[in-house]
Each structure stands twice: as C-alpha cells, then as structure tokens.
N, C-alpha and C positions, 0 to 999 in steps of 0.2 A: 364356094364361099364368097367369091367376088360377085357372082350373079345375085346372091341374096342381098348383099350390101347395096348393089345397084338398084334392086327392086324396092328397097326401103326409100331411097331417094326419089324414085319414080312415083311411088305411091303418094309421098308428101307433095310432090310437084303437081300431080294430077288433082289432088284434093285442095290445092291452093294454100298449103300450110307450111310453116317452117319448122314444125316439131311434130313428133309422134307422141301422143299423150294417152294416159290411162289412170284414172282415179288419183289425180294429184301428182303423178310422175310424168316426166317429160324427157325426151331424148332427141338430140339433133340427128336427123336422118342422113346428113351429109358427113358426119364424123366417122372416121374409120372404126369399124367394130373392134372391140377387144377380143383377142383370141386366147383362149384358156383351155388347156387340156383338162380332161376329167381328173386325172391324177393331181394336177396342180390345184384344181378347185378343192378336192378333198383335203389336201394338205393345208391350203390357205384358210378355208372356212371351217374345217372340222378337225384339223391337226391329225388326220388319218392317212397313213401310208397305204394307199389303196393297192398299188401294184405289188406290195409285199405279200398280198393275199391271193395273187394270181400267178400260176405257174407258167412256164414257157409254152406248154401246150394248151393254155387257156383254162386249165382246171382251177377251181377256186377253193379257198380254204375258209369255210364258213365260220369255224371257231375263232380263227385269227381276226376276221373282220368283226365278228360279234364282240370280241374282247375290246377291240379298238373303239367300237361304237359305245359300249358301256362306259369306257374311260372318258368319253366326252358327253356323258349323260343322255345318250340316245337309248330309248327303250328297246329291248330285244326280248322276244318271246322264245320259249324253248323250241317251238316248232318252226321258227323262222328259218328260211333258207338264206344262202349267201345273197341271192337276188333280192329277197325281202329286206335284208339289212342295208344293202346297197341303195335300194329305192328310198328307204326311210331317211338315211343320211342325206341323200340328194334332195329330197323334198323339204326336210326340216332345216338343214343347215346350209345348203348351197343355193338352191333356186331362188330364195328370197333376196339374194345379193346379185343376181344376174340381170344385165340389161338396165341398170338404174341410171347411170350417168351417160352411157352410150350403149349401143347394141353389143351383145356378147355372143360370140360363137364358141360353144363348148364342144370340144372335139376329142377324138381318140377314146372312144368308149371301150371298156373291156370286151373282148370278143364274145363272152357269154351274154352280153347285153346287146349284141348286134348279130343276130343269127343268120342274116342274109348278106352281111357285109364282108368284104375281103379284108384280111389282116394287113396291118401296116408292115411294109417290107423290113424296116429296121427294128421292129419290135412286135413279134407275133402275138403278144399278150393283149394288144389293143387293135381295134378295127378302124377302118376308114368310115367312121360315122360321126356326124356332128349335128347339133341342134342350135337353133337361132333363138335368142331371147331379146325382147325389147320391153322396157317398162315392167319387167318381172313376168311378162307373158311369153310362153313358148310359142314361137311362130312357125318353126319348120323343123322337120326331121329328115336328114339327108344321109345318103351313104353310097359308097362305091360298091357295085354289085359283085358278090362272090360268084365266080363262074367256074369254079373247080368242083365238079360233081362228086369227087371222092371226099373232099373236105366237107361239102354240104351234107353228104350222106352221114358222115361221122357226127356232125352237129345234130342232125335230125334224130339219130339213134340215141345220142346223149339226152336230148329233150324227152324222147319217149321213155327212156329209162327213168328219168326223174318223174315223169307223169305217172308211170306205173307205181313208183315208190310212194307218191303222195296220194294218188286217187285210185290206185288199183286197176287202171285201165290204160290202154295205149291205142293209138291210131295207126293205120298202115301208112308207110312212107309213100309219098307221091313219086312213083317211078317215072311217070311221063315228064314231070318237072325236072328231075335229075337228068333224064336223057336230053332234054332240051338245053340244059346248061352247057353240055359238052359242045354245043354249036353256037353258043352265045358269044358275041364279041365283047370286049371291054365296055362297060357301061356304068353309068351312075344316075342318080335321080334325087329329087327333093319333093317331099310332101309338105306343102306350105298351106297353112290355114288362111285362105284368102279373106274369109269373113273376119278373122282376127286382125289381119292387116288393115282392112277397111275400118274396123273399129278404132284402131290406133290413129289412123290418118284423119278420121273425122272427129275425133274427140268424144266418141260415144262412150257412155259409162257401162253399157252392158251389150253383149253380143247380139241379143235379140233385136236391138235397135237397127242393125244393119243386115240381118238375114234377108236374102232375096225371096225365100219361100214364105208363104202366108203363115202367120202365127195368130192363133185365136186371141182376141182382145182380152178375154177373161184370164187366160193364162198369163198374159203380160201384166195385167193388173195385179194378179196374185203375186207375180214375181217382184213387182215394184213394192208391194206391201211387205214382202219378206225382206227386201233391201232396207226398207225404212226401219224394220225391227232390228 
C-alpha cells in the first residue's frame, strides 16, 4: 500500500504536476491515501452489512445479500449469484465515491472475490487484496499470494462446481500450478495500470491519448465523436 502511494507522488513529480486529474476531478498525490475496508465501504455507501452474508469458511449467502441490495434499491435478477450482486453494489454505490478528494485504498475483499489471495489471519472471511482508486479511476489490483495448495485446490473446486452449475461444464484443475505452490515462498504483487496512471498525471481526458502502442487515427476520431455525443 505504501509503495502504491509513493508511486502516485513519483508519477506527479515526473510529469511536473502537483495534482492527478481526470475529467474535472483532482487529487493531491502527496496526501496520504484513505484506507477503507470493503465491509466499511458497503456499510457507508450502501448501508449493507456485507460480512453478515459471508460465513467463516468463506461461503456466501446469496439470498441475504440480494435482500440487502433490494432494500437499498439495487436491481437484482433471479439468476444473479452472490458475486453478481456484490459487483453491482460495488459499481453502482461504492466506486463512484472512491478516490475523489484523495486516493483511496479499498482493502480486505471477501475471499470469494480474491481466488488467489491468502486470507487475513484475524478474519478468514476476507483476503489480503486491495485496489487503488484515484479520481474515481481504479489504478491497481494487489494481493498477498495464497501459497497453501490445499486451500487453493478447495477454492478451484468450488469455482468449478459453480461453473458446472451455471454453464454445465468444468475445466481440469491445474495440478502443476498446485504442486508449484507448495514450494513458493511468501509473496505479494500489484497489477497497476501504468497507462491509467500516466493519463491522470498528464491530465489526459481519455486513455487513448497516452497509450504507447499505435492507435488508428480513424478509431480515435470515432471515439472523440462518441465523447462529444
């Protein structure tokens, strides 16, 4: 988390700016990021007790979360899974409020939403996963690696059970990956959208303005026309 905060400051310094900006929003890159757990965010912005729908072993209660979502006027379809409802609340009620006055670190995702991340020692319902938001833009997805092959196998099997239920098919479990986990030391990592960070540091209004790969002029013109509409 500290590395991500330092990277924001470095990006602004490199670009020669005192603020990260995007479509009228501005954030001071030197200000300490807000740290907010996912459960706190659900309570604050959607009045939903998220962890009341997650069991100690990580199992989720779809009906309980659906009822909470409906109570705050979130649309829920009959075939929505717990993950579908979770994502809809996150996108509609929480993400619009993240990273507005300062960067936000949203952390401790439910373990069902962090398939490769290790659980938090004090609360196995949540995982060592966080995301970084600036100006309402998600910049990074980060987590501590799960290195327990037994737990990882259990999660894979649960995912395949759900896939079979929904789509009527399942994929074989990657045995080589599970074998390698047994020899993997403690590790963590972050997937940060460098092009998104450059966009915020330069004040670009669209990510295509900072992509290093060639983009057809016609496609850019069409995209600009869509923005004007």
